[in-house]
PDBQT receptor file of N, H, CA, C and O in Angstrom, charges set to zero:
ATOM      1  N   MET A   1      13.954 -50.146 -43.283  1.00  0.00    +0.000 N 
ATOM      2  CA  MET A   1      13.352 -49.103 -42.467  1.00  0.00    +0.000 C 
ATOM      3  C   MET A   1      12.705 -49.701 -41.219  1.00  0.00    +0.000 C 
ATOM      4  O   MET A   1      12.777 -49.121 -40.135  1.00  0.00    +0.000 OA
ATOM      5  N   LYS A   2      12.073 -50.863 -41.379  1.00  0.00    +0.000 N 
ATOM      6  H   LYS A   2      12.014 -51.334 -42.259  1.00  0.00    +0.000 HD
ATOM      7  CA  LYS A   2      11.415 -51.503 -40.252  1.00  0.00    +0.000 C 
ATOM      8  C   LYS A   2      12.431 -51.945 -39.204  1.00  0.00    +0.000 C 
ATOM      9  O   LYS A   2      12.167 -51.862 -38.004  1.00  0.00    +0.000 OA
ATOM     10  N   SER A   3      13.597 -52.414 -39.659  1.00  0.00    +0.000 N 
ATOM     11  H   SER A   3      13.811 -52.481 -40.633  1.00  0.00    +0.000 HD
ATOM     12  CA  SER A   3      14.615 -52.851 -38.708  1.00  0.00    +0.000 C 
ATOM     13  C   SER A   3      15.203 -51.659 -37.942  1.00  0.00    +0.000 C 
ATOM     14  O   SER A   3      15.656 -51.815 -36.808  1.00  0.00    +0.000 OA
ATOM     15  N   PHE A   4      15.197 -50.487 -38.549  1.00  0.00    +0.000 N 
ATOM     16  H   PHE A   4      14.829 -50.360 -39.470  1.00  0.00    +0.000 HD
ATOM     17  CA  PHE A   4      15.698 -49.290 -37.861  1.00  0.00    +0.000 C 
ATOM     18  C   PHE A   4      14.829 -48.957 -36.653  1.00  0.00    +0.000 C 
ATOM     19  O   PHE A   4      15.358 -48.646 -35.585  1.00  0.00    +0.000 OA
ATOM     20  N   PHE A   5      13.504 -49.016 -36.801  1.00  0.00    +0.000 N 
ATOM     21  H   PHE A   5      13.075 -49.269 -37.668  1.00  0.00    +0.000 HD
ATOM     22  CA  PHE A   5      12.599 -48.669 -35.713  1.00  0.00    +0.000 C 
ATOM     23  C   PHE A   5      12.488 -49.764 -34.659  1.00  0.00    +0.000 C 
ATOM     24  O   PHE A   5      11.950 -49.521 -33.579  1.00  0.00    +0.000 OA
ATOM     25  N   ASN A   6      12.982 -50.959 -34.949  1.00  0.00    +0.000 N 
ATOM     26  H   ASN A   6      13.418 -51.157 -35.827  1.00  0.00    +0.000 HD
ATOM     27  CA  ASN A   6      12.949 -52.048 -33.969  1.00  0.00    +0.000 C 
ATOM     28  C   ASN A   6      14.192 -52.083 -33.093  1.00  0.00    +0.000 C 
ATOM     29  O   ASN A   6      14.290 -52.935 -32.210  1.00  0.00    +0.000 OA
ATOM     30  N   GLN A   7      15.136 -51.187 -33.312  1.00  0.00    +0.000 N 
ATOM     31  H   GLN A   7      15.056 -50.495 -34.029  1.00  0.00    +0.000 HD
ATOM     32  CA  GLN A   7      16.328 -51.136 -32.468  1.00  0.00    +0.000 C 
ATOM     33  C   GLN A   7      15.939 -50.596 -31.084  1.00  0.00    +0.000 C 
ATOM     34  O   GLN A   7      15.144 -49.662 -30.982  1.00  0.00    +0.000 OA
ATOM     35  N   PRO A   8      16.502 -51.187 -30.023  1.00  0.00    +0.000 N 
ATOM     36  CA  PRO A   8      16.125 -50.766 -28.663  1.00  0.00    +0.000 C 
ATOM     37  C   PRO A   8      16.414 -49.292 -28.385  1.00  0.00    +0.000 C 
ATOM     38  O   PRO A   8      15.629 -48.632 -27.704  1.00  0.00    +0.000 OA
ATOM     39  N   ASN A   9      17.511 -48.771 -28.891  1.00  0.00    +0.000 N 
ATOM     40  H   ASN A   9      18.150 -49.307 -29.444  1.00  0.00    +0.000 HD
ATOM     41  CA  ASN A   9      17.861 -47.377 -28.651  1.00  0.00    +0.000 C 
ATOM     42  C   ASN A   9      16.860 -46.435 -29.313  1.00  0.00    +0.000 C 
ATOM     43  O   ASN A   9      16.486 -45.424 -28.718  1.00  0.00    +0.000 OA
ATOM     44  N   VAL A  10      16.429 -46.741 -30.507  1.00  0.00    +0.000 N 
ATOM     45  H   VAL A  10      16.734 -47.562 -30.990  1.00  0.00    +0.000 HD
ATOM     46  CA  VAL A  10      15.450 -45.911 -31.220  1.00  0.00    +0.000 C 
ATOM     47  C   VAL A  10      14.091 -45.996 -30.531  1.00  0.00    +0.000 C 
ATOM     48  O   VAL A  10      13.390 -44.991 -30.418  1.00  0.00    +0.000 OA
ATOM     49  N   GLN A  11      13.717 -47.188 -30.070  1.00  0.00    +0.000 N 
ATOM     50  H   GLN A  11      14.287 -48.004 -30.162  1.00  0.00    +0.000 HD
ATOM     51  CA  GLN A  11      12.445 -47.337 -29.363  1.00  0.00    +0.000 C 
ATOM     52  C   GLN A  11      12.449 -46.558 -28.062  1.00  0.00    +0.000 C 
ATOM     53  O   GLN A  11      11.444 -45.941 -27.710  1.00  0.00    +0.000 OA
ATOM     54  N   TYR A  12      13.575 -46.574 -27.332  1.00  0.00    +0.000 N 
ATOM     55  H   TYR A  12      14.392 -47.075 -27.618  1.00  0.00    +0.000 HD
ATOM     56  CA  TYR A  12      13.659 -45.836 -26.068  1.00  0.00    +0.000 C 
ATOM     57  C   TYR A  12      13.479 -44.349 -26.293  1.00  0.00    +0.000 C 
ATOM     58  O   TYR A  12      12.667 -43.712 -25.622  1.00  0.00    +0.000 OA
ATOM     59  N   TRP A  13      14.226 -43.792 -27.230  1.00  0.00    +0.000 N 
ATOM     60  H   TRP A  13      14.885 -44.310 -27.776  1.00  0.00    +0.000 HD
ATOM     61  CA  TRP A  13      14.140 -42.345 -27.466  1.00  0.00    +0.000 C 
ATOM     62  C   TRP A  13      12.817 -41.950 -28.100  1.00  0.00    +0.000 C 
ATOM     63  O   TRP A  13      12.327 -40.846 -27.865  1.00  0.00    +0.000 OA
ATOM     64  N   GLY A  14      12.236 -42.826 -28.893  1.00  0.00    +0.000 N 
ATOM     65  H   GLY A  14      12.634 -43.723 -29.084  1.00  0.00    +0.000 HD
ATOM     66  CA  GLY A  14      10.914 -42.548 -29.460  1.00  0.00    +0.000 C 
ATOM     67  C   GLY A  14       9.844 -42.467 -28.389  1.00  0.00    +0.000 C 
ATOM     68  O   GLY A  14       8.993 -41.578 -28.422  1.00  0.00    +0.000 OA
ATOM     69  N   LYS A  15       9.882 -43.394 -27.434  1.00  0.00    +0.000 N 
ATOM     70  H   LYS A  15      10.574 -44.116 -27.407  1.00  0.00    +0.000 HD
ATOM     71  CA  LYS A  15       8.930 -43.353 -26.325  1.00  0.00    +0.000 C 
ATOM     72  C   LYS A  15       9.161 -42.126 -25.450  1.00  0.00    +0.000 C 
ATOM     73  O   LYS A  15       8.210 -41.481 -25.007  1.00  0.00    +0.000 OA
ATOM     74  N   PHE A  16      10.427 -41.811 -25.207  1.00  0.00    +0.000 N 
ATOM     75  H   PHE A  16      11.199 -42.335 -25.566  1.00  0.00    +0.000 HD
ATOM     76  CA  PHE A  16      10.756 -40.660 -24.366  1.00  0.00    +0.000 C 
ATOM     77  C   PHE A  16      10.251 -39.358 -24.989  1.00  0.00    +0.000 C 
ATOM     78  O   PHE A  16       9.625 -38.546 -24.307  1.00  0.00    +0.000 OA
ATOM     79  N   ILE A  17      10.517 -39.160 -26.258  1.00  0.00    +0.000 N 
ATOM     80  H   ILE A  17      11.026 -39.819 -26.812  1.00  0.00    +0.000 HD
ATOM     81  CA  ILE A  17      10.076 -37.936 -26.946  1.00  0.00    +0.000 C 
ATOM     82  C   ILE A  17       8.560 -37.910 -27.059  1.00  0.00    +0.000 C 
ATOM     83  O   ILE A  17       7.948 -36.856 -26.884  1.00  0.00    +0.000 OA
ATOM     84  N   GLY A  18       7.946 -39.048 -27.346  1.00  0.00    +0.000 N 
ATOM     85  H   GLY A  18       8.444 -39.904 -27.488  1.00  0.00    +0.000 HD
ATOM     86  CA  GLY A  18       6.487 -39.106 -27.447  1.00  0.00    +0.000 C 
ATOM     87  C   GLY A  18       5.803 -38.768 -26.135  1.00  0.00    +0.000 C 
ATOM     88  O   GLY A  18       4.830 -38.014 -26.119  1.00  0.00    +0.000 OA
ATOM     89  N   ARG A  19       6.298 -39.315 -25.041  1.00  0.00    +0.000 N 
ATOM     90  H   ARG A  19       7.088 -39.928 -25.054  1.00  0.00    +0.000 HD
ATOM     91  CA  ARG A  19       5.706 -39.017 -23.733  1.00  0.00    +0.000 C 
ATOM     92  C   ARG A  19       5.940 -37.567 -23.333  1.00  0.00    +0.000 C 
ATOM     93  O   ARG A  19       5.065 -36.933 -22.743  1.00  0.00    +0.000 OA
ATOM     94  N   THR A  20       7.122 -37.041 -23.655  1.00  0.00    +0.000 N 
ATOM     95  H   THR A  20       7.832 -37.556 -24.135  1.00  0.00    +0.000 HD
ATOM     96  CA  THR A  20       7.413 -35.645 -23.329  1.00  0.00    +0.000 C 
ATOM     97  C   THR A  20       6.461 -34.706 -24.052  1.00  0.00    +0.000 C 
ATOM     98  O   THR A  20       5.934 -33.773 -23.447  1.00  0.00    +0.000 OA
ATOM     99  N   VAL A  21       6.237 -34.937 -25.324  1.00  0.00    +0.000 N 
ATOM    100  H   VAL A  21       6.665 -35.695 -25.816  1.00  0.00    +0.000 HD
ATOM    101  CA  VAL A  21       5.314 -34.104 -26.101  1.00  0.00    +0.000 C 
ATOM    102  C   VAL A  21       3.888 -34.263 -25.564  1.00  0.00    +0.000 C 
ATOM    103  O   VAL A  21       3.147 -33.284 -25.471  1.00  0.00    +0.000 OA
ATOM    104  N   PHE A  22       3.510 -35.476 -25.218  1.00  0.00    +0.000 N 
ATOM    105  H   PHE A  22       4.112 -36.271 -25.294  1.00  0.00    +0.000 HD
ATOM    106  CA  PHE A  22       2.166 -35.729 -24.698  1.00  0.00    +0.000 C 
ATOM    107  C   PHE A  22       1.930 -34.974 -23.392  1.00  0.00    +0.000 C 
ATOM    108  O   PHE A  22       0.913 -34.296 -23.248  1.00  0.00    +0.000 OA
ATOM    109  N   TYR A  23       2.855 -35.082 -22.440  1.00  0.00    +0.000 N 
ATOM    110  H   TYR A  23       3.682 -35.633 -22.557  1.00  0.00    +0.000 HD
ATOM    111  CA  TYR A  23       2.679 -34.416 -21.154  1.00  0.00    +0.000 C 
ATOM    112  C   TYR A  23       2.807 -32.902 -21.271  1.00  0.00    +0.000 C 
ATOM    113  O   TYR A  23       2.157 -32.173 -20.522  1.00  0.00    +0.000 OA
ATOM    114  N   PHE A  24       3.624 -32.419 -22.187  1.00  0.00    +0.000 N 
ATOM    115  H   PHE A  24       4.153 -33.011 -22.796  1.00  0.00    +0.000 HD
ATOM    116  CA  PHE A  24       3.710 -30.987 -22.426  1.00  0.00    +0.000 C 
ATOM    117  C   PHE A  24       2.389 -30.463 -22.983  1.00  0.00    +0.000 C 
ATOM    118  O   PHE A  24       1.958 -29.366 -22.630  1.00  0.00    +0.000 OA
ATOM    119  N   GLY A  25       1.748 -31.241 -23.849  1.00  0.00    +0.000 N 
ATOM    120  H   GLY A  25       2.099 -32.133 -24.135  1.00  0.00    +0.000 HD
ATOM    121  CA  GLY A  25       0.433 -30.859 -24.372  1.00  0.00    +0.000 C 
ATOM    122  C   GLY A  25      -0.618 -30.809 -23.277  1.00  0.00    +0.000 C 
ATOM    123  O   GLY A  25      -1.461 -29.912 -23.263  1.00  0.00    +0.000 OA
ATOM    124  N   ILE A  26      -0.572 -31.772 -22.354  1.00  0.00    +0.000 N 
ATOM    125  H   ILE A  26       0.113 -32.501 -22.365  1.00  0.00    +0.000 HD
ATOM    126  CA  ILE A  26      -1.514 -31.759 -21.231  1.00  0.00    +0.000 C 
ATOM    127  C   ILE A  26      -1.278 -30.530 -20.364  1.00  0.00    +0.000 C 
ATOM    128  O   ILE A  26      -2.235 -29.885 -19.934  1.00  0.00    +0.000 OA
ATOM    129  N   LEU A  27      -0.024 -30.199 -20.105  1.00  0.00    +0.000 N 
ATOM    130  H   LEU A  27       0.753 -30.722 -20.455  1.00  0.00    +0.000 HD
ATOM    131  CA  LEU A  27       0.293 -29.023 -19.303  1.00  0.00    +0.000 C 
ATOM    132  C   LEU A  27      -0.209 -27.745 -19.966  1.00  0.00    +0.000 C 
ATOM    133  O   LEU A  27      -0.781 -26.886 -19.295  1.00  0.00    +0.000 OA
ATOM    134  N   LEU A  28      -0.003 -27.612 -21.264  1.00  0.00    +0.000 N 
ATOM    135  H   LEU A  28       0.461 -28.310 -21.808  1.00  0.00    +0.000 HD
ATOM    136  CA  LEU A  28      -0.506 -26.433 -21.974  1.00  0.00    +0.000 C 
ATOM    137  C   LEU A  28      -2.024 -26.365 -21.943  1.00  0.00    +0.000 C 
ATOM    138  O   LEU A  28      -2.591 -25.281 -21.806  1.00  0.00    +0.000 OA
ATOM    139  N   MET A  29      -2.689 -27.505 -22.069  1.00  0.00    +0.000 N 
ATOM    140  H   MET A  29      -2.228 -28.386 -22.181  1.00  0.00    +0.000 HD
ATOM    141  CA  MET A  29      -4.144 -27.529 -22.026  1.00  0.00    +0.000 C 
ATOM    142  C   MET A  29      -4.653 -27.099 -20.647  1.00  0.00    +0.000 C 
ATOM    143  O   MET A  29      -5.638 -26.365 -20.558  1.00  0.00    +0.000 OA
ATOM    144  N   LEU A  30      -3.995 -27.547 -19.574  1.00  0.00    +0.000 N 
ATOM    145  H   LEU A  30      -3.196 -28.143 -19.647  1.00  0.00    +0.000 HD
ATOM    146  CA  LEU A  30      -4.414 -27.160 -18.234  1.00  0.00    +0.000 C 
ATOM    147  C   LEU A  30      -4.216 -25.666 -17.987  1.00  0.00    +0.000 C 
ATOM    148  O   LEU A  30      -5.060 -25.027 -17.359  1.00  0.00    +0.000 OA
ATOM    149  N   ILE A  31      -3.117 -25.110 -18.471  1.00  0.00    +0.000 N 
ATOM    150  H   ILE A  31      -2.432 -25.630 -18.981  1.00  0.00    +0.000 HD
ATOM    151  CA  ILE A  31      -2.897 -23.665 -18.328  1.00  0.00    +0.000 C 
ATOM    152  C   ILE A  31      -3.933 -22.899 -19.137  1.00  0.00    +0.000 C 
ATOM    153  O   ILE A  31      -4.437 -21.871 -18.687  1.00  0.00    +0.000 OA
ATOM    154  N   TYR A  32      -4.254 -23.394 -20.330  1.00  0.00    +0.000 N 
ATOM    155  H   TYR A  32      -3.844 -24.229 -20.696  1.00  0.00    +0.000 HD
ATOM    156  CA  TYR A  32      -5.261 -22.747 -21.165  1.00  0.00    +0.000 C 
ATOM    157  C   TYR A  32      -6.634 -22.778 -20.497  1.00  0.00    +0.000 C 
ATOM    158  O   TYR A  32      -7.354 -21.780 -20.513  1.00  0.00    +0.000 OA
ATOM    159  N   LEU A  33      -7.001 -23.924 -19.907  1.00  0.00    +0.000 N 
ATOM    160  H   LEU A  33      -6.416 -24.735 -19.894  1.00  0.00    +0.000 HD
ATOM    161  CA  LEU A  33      -8.297 -24.023 -19.234  1.00  0.00    +0.000 C 
ATOM    162  C   LEU A  33      -8.339 -23.188 -17.962  1.00  0.00    +0.000 C 
ATOM    163  O   LEU A  33      -9.400 -22.687 -17.592  1.00  0.00    +0.000 OA
ATOM    164  N   TYR A  34      -7.219 -23.031 -17.296  1.00  0.00    +0.000 N 
ATOM    165  H   TYR A  34      -6.356 -23.438 -17.597  1.00  0.00    +0.000 HD
ATOM    166  CA  TYR A  34      -7.172 -22.210 -16.086  1.00  0.00    +0.000 C 
ATOM    167  C   TYR A  34      -7.473 -20.749 -16.415  1.00  0.00    +0.000 C 
ATOM    168  O   TYR A  34      -7.988 -20.010 -15.575  1.00  0.00    +0.000 OA
ATOM    169  N   HIS A  35      -7.154 -20.345 -17.619  1.00  0.00    +0.000 N 
ATOM    170  H   HIS A  35      -6.735 -20.945 -18.301  1.00  0.00    +0.000 HD
ATOM    171  CA  HIS A  35      -7.381 -18.965 -18.041  1.00  0.00    +0.000 C 
ATOM    172  C   HIS A  35      -8.870 -18.606 -18.000  1.00  0.00    +0.000 C 
ATOM    173  O   HIS A  35      -9.218 -17.442 -17.800  1.00  0.00    +0.000 OA
ATOM    174  N   TYR A  36      -9.735 -19.579 -18.185  1.00  0.00    +0.000 N 
ATOM    175  H   TYR A  36      -9.452 -20.524 -18.348  1.00  0.00    +0.000 HD
ATOM    176  CA  TYR A  36     -11.174 -19.327 -18.227  1.00  0.00    +0.000 C 
ATOM    177  C   TYR A  36     -11.846 -19.604 -16.887  1.00  0.00    +0.000 C 
ATOM    178  O   TYR A  36     -12.991 -20.054 -16.870  1.00  0.00    +0.000 OA
ATOM    179  N   LYS A  37     -11.185 -19.355 -15.780  1.00  0.00    +0.000 N 
ATOM    180  H   LYS A  37     -10.255 -18.990 -15.794  1.00  0.00    +0.000 HD
ATOM    181  CA  LYS A  37     -11.774 -19.699 -14.496  1.00  0.00    +0.000 C 
ATOM    182  C   LYS A  37     -12.911 -18.774 -14.108  1.00  0.00    +0.000 C 
ATOM    183  O   LYS A  37     -13.786 -19.187 -13.347  1.00  0.00    +0.000 OA
ATOM    184  N   ASN A  38     -12.941 -17.537 -14.595  1.00  0.00    +0.000 N 
ATOM    185  H   ASN A  38     -12.231 -17.201 -15.213  1.00  0.00    +0.000 HD
ATOM    186  CA  ASN A  38     -14.084 -16.665 -14.328  1.00  0.00    +0.000 C 
ATOM    187  C   ASN A  38     -14.496 -15.961 -15.614  1.00  0.00    +0.000 C 
ATOM    188  O   ASN A  38     -13.904 -16.200 -16.666  1.00  0.00    +0.000 OA
ATOM    189  N   ILE A  39     -15.484 -15.113 -15.542  1.00  0.00    +0.000 N 
ATOM    190  H   ILE A  39     -15.965 -14.919 -14.687  1.00  0.00    +0.000 HD
ATOM    191  CA  ILE A  39     -16.063 -14.525 -16.748  1.00  0.00    +0.000 C 
ATOM    192  C   ILE A  39     -15.118 -13.529 -17.434  1.00  0.00    +0.000 C 
ATOM    193  O   ILE A  39     -15.209 -13.316 -18.643  1.00  0.00    +0.000 OA
ATOM    194  N   ASN A  40     -14.208 -12.920 -16.655  1.00  0.00    +0.000 N 
ATOM    195  H   ASN A  40     -14.135 -13.093 -15.673  1.00  0.00    +0.000 HD
ATOM    196  CA  ASN A  40     -13.266 -11.960 -17.235  1.00  0.00    +0.000 C 
ATOM    197  C   ASN A  40     -11.987 -12.616 -17.711  1.00  0.00    +0.000 C 
ATOM    198  O   ASN A  40     -11.105 -11.926 -18.222  1.00  0.00    +0.000 OA
ATOM    199  N   GLY A  41     -11.858 -13.892 -17.564  1.00  0.00    +0.000 N 
ATOM    200  H   GLY A  41     -12.574 -14.453 -17.148  1.00  0.00    +0.000 HD
ATOM    201  CA  GLY A  41     -10.611 -14.571 -17.870  1.00  0.00    +0.000 C 
ATOM    202  C   GLY A  41      -9.772 -14.609 -16.617  1.00  0.00    +0.000 C 
ATOM    203  O   GLY A  41      -9.907 -13.749 -15.746  1.00  0.00    +0.000 OA
ATOM    204  N   GLY A  42      -8.912 -15.593 -16.519  1.00  0.00    +0.000 N 
ATOM    205  H   GLY A  42      -8.802 -16.291 -17.226  1.00  0.00    +0.000 HD
ATOM    206  CA  GLY A  42      -8.142 -15.767 -15.303  1.00  0.00    +0.000 C 
ATOM    207  C   GLY A  42      -6.874 -14.954 -15.300  1.00  0.00    +0.000 C 
ATOM    208  O   GLY A  42      -6.462 -14.394 -16.316  1.00  0.00    +0.000 OA
ATOM    209  N   THR A  43      -6.270 -14.904 -14.144  1.00  0.00    +0.000 N 
ATOM    210  H   THR A  43      -6.605 -15.359 -13.319  1.00  0.00    +0.000 HD
ATOM    211  CA  THR A  43      -4.950 -14.337 -14.022  1.00  0.00    +0.000 C 
ATOM    212  C   THR A  43      -3.948 -15.456 -14.096  1.00  0.00    +0.000 C 
ATOM    213  O   THR A  43      -4.313 -16.631 -14.072  1.00  0.00    +0.000 OA
ATOM    214  N   PHE A  44      -2.693 -15.098 -14.187  1.00  0.00    +0.000 N 
ATOM    215  H   PHE A  44      -2.396 -14.144 -14.207  1.00  0.00    +0.000 HD
ATOM    216  CA  PHE A  44      -1.689 -16.146 -14.231  1.00  0.00    +0.000 C 
ATOM    217  C   PHE A  44      -1.633 -16.848 -12.888  1.00  0.00    +0.000 C 
ATOM    218  O   PHE A  44      -1.958 -16.236 -11.870  1.00  0.00    +0.000 OA
ATOM    219  N   ILE A  45      -1.240 -18.084 -12.850  1.00  0.00    +0.000 N 
ATOM    220  H   ILE A  45      -0.977 -18.581 -13.676  1.00  0.00    +0.000 HD
ATOM    221  CA  ILE A  45      -1.344 -18.946 -11.680  1.00  0.00    +0.000 C 
ATOM    222  C   ILE A  45      -0.665 -18.315 -10.457  1.00  0.00    +0.000 C 
ATOM    223  O   ILE A  45      -1.235 -18.328  -9.365  1.00  0.00    +0.000 OA
ATOM    224  N   TYR A  46       0.534 -17.766 -10.624  1.00  0.00    +0.000 N 
ATOM    225  H   TYR A  46       0.997 -17.755 -11.510  1.00  0.00    +0.000 HD
ATOM    226  CA  TYR A  46       1.328 -17.338  -9.471  1.00  0.00    +0.000 C 
ATOM    227  C   TYR A  46       0.923 -15.962  -8.947  1.00  0.00    +0.000 C 
ATOM    228  O   TYR A  46       1.464 -15.526  -7.930  1.00  0.00    +0.000 OA
ATOM    229  N   ASN A  47       0.010 -15.272  -9.587  1.00  0.00    +0.000 N 
ATOM    230  H   ASN A  47      -0.430 -15.626 -10.412  1.00  0.00    +0.000 HD
ATOM    231  CA  ASN A  47      -0.393 -13.967  -9.100  1.00  0.00    +0.000 C 
ATOM    232  C   ASN A  47      -1.279 -14.046  -7.865  1.00  0.00    +0.000 C 
ATOM    233  O   ASN A  47      -1.475 -13.036  -7.190  1.00  0.00    +0.000 OA
ATOM    234  N   GLU A  48      -1.815 -15.215  -7.554  1.00  0.00    +0.000 N 
ATOM    235  H   GLU A  48      -1.656 -16.036  -8.102  1.00  0.00    +0.000 HD
ATOM    236  CA  GLU A  48      -2.736 -15.335  -6.435  1.00  0.00    +0.000 C 
ATOM    237  C   GLU A  48      -2.051 -15.742  -5.149  1.00  0.00    +0.000 C 
ATOM    238  O   GLU A  48      -2.696 -15.782  -4.101  1.00  0.00    +0.000 OA
ATOM    239  N   PHE A  49      -0.771 -16.043  -5.196  1.00  0.00    +0.000 N 
ATOM    240  H   PHE A  49      -0.247 -16.011  -6.048  1.00  0.00    +0.000 HD
ATOM    241  CA  PHE A  49      -0.066 -16.465  -3.979  1.00  0.00    +0.000 C 
ATOM    242  C   PHE A  49       0.478 -15.285  -3.238  1.00  0.00    +0.000 C 
ATOM    243  O   PHE A  49       1.102 -15.448  -2.189  1.00  0.00    +0.000 OA
TER     244      PHE A  49
């Protein structure tokens, strides 16, 4: 099992999927925090343009 995770191809895709999930979580957190910009709750980002 240890030799499977040490293969370069598995390490590449593991890092890629891990970073994708991490940055997607940050994006969701920022959208969630944007919702609380005022006391009534925020509008969606593109409604103000």
